[in-house]
C-alpha positions in Angstrom: -6.3 32.1 -8.1 -9.4 32.6 -6.6 -10.5 35.7 -5.4 -10.5 36.5 -1.5 -14.1 36.4 -0.2 -15.6 39.2 1.9 -16.5 38.3 5.3 -20.0 37.1 4.9 -19.3 35.5 1.2 -18.8 31.7 1.8 -20.5 29.0 -0.2 -20.7 26.6 2.7 -21.0 22.9 1.9 -24.3 21.6 3.6 -24.1 20.6 7.2 -20.7 22.4 7.4 -19.6 24.2 10.6 -20.1 27.7 9.0 -23.3 26.7 7.3 -25.0 26.1 11.0 -24.2 29.4 12.5 -26.7 32.3 12.2 -25.0 34.9 9.6 -24.1 37.5 12.1 -22.0 35.2 14.3 -20.6 33.9 10.7 -19.5 37.4 9.9 -18.0 38.2 13.2 -16.0 34.8 13.6 -14.5 35.3 10.2 -13.6 39.0 10.9 -11.4 37.6 13.8 -8.9 36.0 11.3 -6.7 36.7 8.3 -7.8 35.3 5.1 -5.6 34.5 2.3 -5.3 32.1 -0.9 -3.2 28.9 -0.1 -1.8 27.4 -3.5 -2.4 23.7 -4.4 0.0 21.4 -2.3 0.5 23.8 0.5 0.1 22.8 4.0 -2.3 24.6 6.2 -1.6 22.7 9.0 1.1 20.3 10.0 1.1 16.9 12.0 2.7 17.2 15.5 3.3 21.1 14.9 2.6 23.4 18.3 1.1 25.9 16.5 -2.7 26.4 17.8 -4.7 28.7 15.4 -7.8 27.0 13.6 -8.6 27.5 9.9 -11.9 28.1 8.4 -12.4 26.8 4.7 -13.7 29.5 2.6 -13.2 28.1 -1.0 -11.9 24.7 -2.2 -11.0 21.6 -0.5 -8.3 20.1 1.9 -7.1 16.8 2.7 -6.7 15.6 6.0 -3.7 13.0 6.5 -1.5 11.5 8.9 1.8 9.7 8.9 2.0 5.8 9.6 4.6 3.5 9.1 6.2 5.9 6.9 3.3 6.1 4.6 0.9 8.9 4.5 -2.7 8.0 4.7 -6.0 10.0 3.7 -8.2 10.4 6.7 -10.9 12.7 5.1 -11.5 15.3 3.0 -12.8 18.9 4.2 -15.2 21.2 2.4 -16.2 25.0 2.3 -17.1 26.0 5.5 -15.6 23.3 7.4 -13.5 23.8 10.7 -10.0 22.5 10.8 -7.5 22.6 13.5 -10.0 23.0 16.5 -8.5 20.3 18.4 -5.0 22.0 18.9 -7.0 24.9 19.8 -9.0 23.5 22.4 -6.4 21.3 24.2 -3.1 23.2 23.3 -1.6 19.6 22.2 0.2 19.1 18.8 -1.4 18.8 15.4 -3.2 15.4 15.2 -3.0 15.3 11.5 -1.9 17.3 8.7 -4.1 19.7 6.5 -3.1 20.2 2.7 -4.6 22.4 -0.1 -6.2 20.3 -3.0 -5.9 23.0 -5.7 -6.0 27.0 -4.4 -7.8 27.1 -1.4 -9.3 30.3 0.2 -9.2 29.8 4.2 -9.0 32.4 7.1 -6.7 31.4 10.0 -8.1 32.8 13.5 -5.5 32.9 16.6 -6.3 30.2 19.1 -6.8 33.0 21.9 -9.5 35.0 19.7 -11.3 31.6 19.1 -11.6 30.5 22.5 -12.9 34.2 23.5 -15.4 34.0 20.5 -16.8 30.6 21.6 -16.8 31.6 25.5 -18.9 34.2 24.6 -21.4 32.3 22.2 -22.4 29.0 24.0 -24.4 28.1 21.0 -21.4 28.3 18.6 -19.5 26.1 21.5 -22.2 23.7 21.3 -21.5 23.4 17.5 -17.9 23.1 17.8 -18.5 20.0 20.0 -21.1 18.7 17.5 -18.5 18.9 15.0 -15.9 17.0 16.9 -18.4 14.5 17.6 -19.7 14.0 14.0 -16.0 13.6 12.9 -15.3 10.7 15.6 -18.8 9.0 14.6 -17.9 9.2 10.7 -14.7 7.8 11.5 -16.4 5.0 13.9 -18.7 4.0 11.0 -15.9 3.8 8.6 -14.0 1.2 11.0 -17.3 -0.7 11.1 -17.6 -0.5 7.1 -14.1 -2.4 7.2 -15.3 -5.3 8.9 -18.8 -5.5 7.4 -18.5 -5.2 3.8 -16.3 -6.1 0.7 -13.8 -3.4 -0.7 -16.0 -3.0 -3.7 -18.9 -1.7 -1.4 -16.7 0.3 0.6 -15.2 2.1 -2.5 -18.3 2.4 -4.3 -19.7 4.2 -0.9 -16.7 6.3 -0.5 -16.7 7.6 -4.2 -20.5 8.3 -3.8 -20.2 10.4 -1.0 -16.9 12.3 -2.1 -18.7 12.7 -5.6 -21.7 14.2 -3.8 -19.6 16.6 -1.5 -16.9 17.6 -4.1 -18.1 17.0 -7.4 -18.6 19.2 -10.2 -21.3 18.5 -12.7 -20.7 18.2 -16.2 -23.9 16.9 -18.2 -24.7 13.9 -16.7 -21.2 13.3 -15.0 -20.0 14.5 -11.8 -16.0 15.3 -11.9 -14.4 14.8 -8.6 -12.3 18.1 -8.0 -10.0 16.3 -5.8 -7.0 14.5 -7.0 -7.0 10.9 -5.5 -4.4 8.5 -5.9 -5.2 4.5 -5.9 -2.9 4.5 -2.5 -4.9 7.4 -0.9 -8.2 5.7 -1.9 -7.1 2.3 -0.4 -6.1 4.1 3.1 -9.3 6.1 3.0 -11.3 2.7 2.7 -8.9 0.5 4.8 -7.9 -1.7 2.1 -4.5 -2.9 0.2 -3.8 -0.7 -2.8 -4.0 -3.5 -5.2 -7.5 -4.8 -4.1 -8.7 -1.2 -4.3 -7.2 -1.2 -8.0 -9.1 -4.3 -8.7 -12.4 -2.6 -7.2 -12.1 0.1 -9.2 -11.6 -2.0 -12.5 -15.0 -3.7 -11.8 -16.6 -0.2 -11.2 -15.4 1.1 -14.7 -16.5 -2.2 -16.1 -20.0 -1.6 -14.8 -19.7 2.0 -16.3 -20.2 3.6 -13.0 -16.9 5.6 -13.0 -13.9 6.5 -15.6 -10.5 7.0 -14.6 -7.5 8.6 -15.3 -4.3 10.0 -13.6 -5.7 11.1 -10.3 -8.9 11.5 -11.8 -12.2 9.9 -11.3 -15.4 10.7 -13.2 -18.7 9.4 -11.7 -20.7 8.4 -14.8 -23.9 7.0 -13.0 -24.0 8.4 -9.3 -27.4 6.4 -8.6 -25.6 3.2 -9.9 -22.7 4.0 -7.7 -24.9 4.4 -4.6 -26.8 1.1 -5.7 -23.8 -0.8 -5.5 -24.1 -0.5 -1.5 -27.9 -1.4 -1.6 -27.4 -4.4 -3.6 -24.4 -5.8 -1.8 -25.5 -5.3 1.8 -28.8 -7.2 1.2 
């Protein structure tokens, strides 16, 4: 399992919530919570639960999912430095999604009362929380626009390229996506049927852009994968 980092020891993803905070504010926020390691497959948050704390991801990746018609649908992947659970903390309503550890994850849990007191004392950080919520809504809206505007192969290539940049481990010229993704999860993420997504994966493999195994995806040519969107959008 990964070592639990010190309060200021966070390798934040670019553009993440923590990455935007001044170093002193980051340390102050993390010191409010309890940091622990969550093992692979364990839930940090559960959809419809009434708890109201927030989680700050310190190391590793988590999946955000929701249940619809008996199917678990993948909504997003959150990265080191990301904040999750803020909606329930701010509104007091039940959890809108489930958050599950992909591999071992180090996360800091902060009580609602402490989190709300912190952002009430730091207006600039409260603005960052609002910006985080807004950007996630914009991302979701852009995905819905993609569903209508682009074929499945384009949507899949675009999503895999994004995930590889955010969650990829470089091995030579290749990027190994460090989050296990099933065909069904990919399908729900891009708004497509599973069999259609499988066909799109086959075409990307045939073009030597990716290599796949059981819940394993390796990007062989990131620039080529990104170019699929450029070529087919023209």
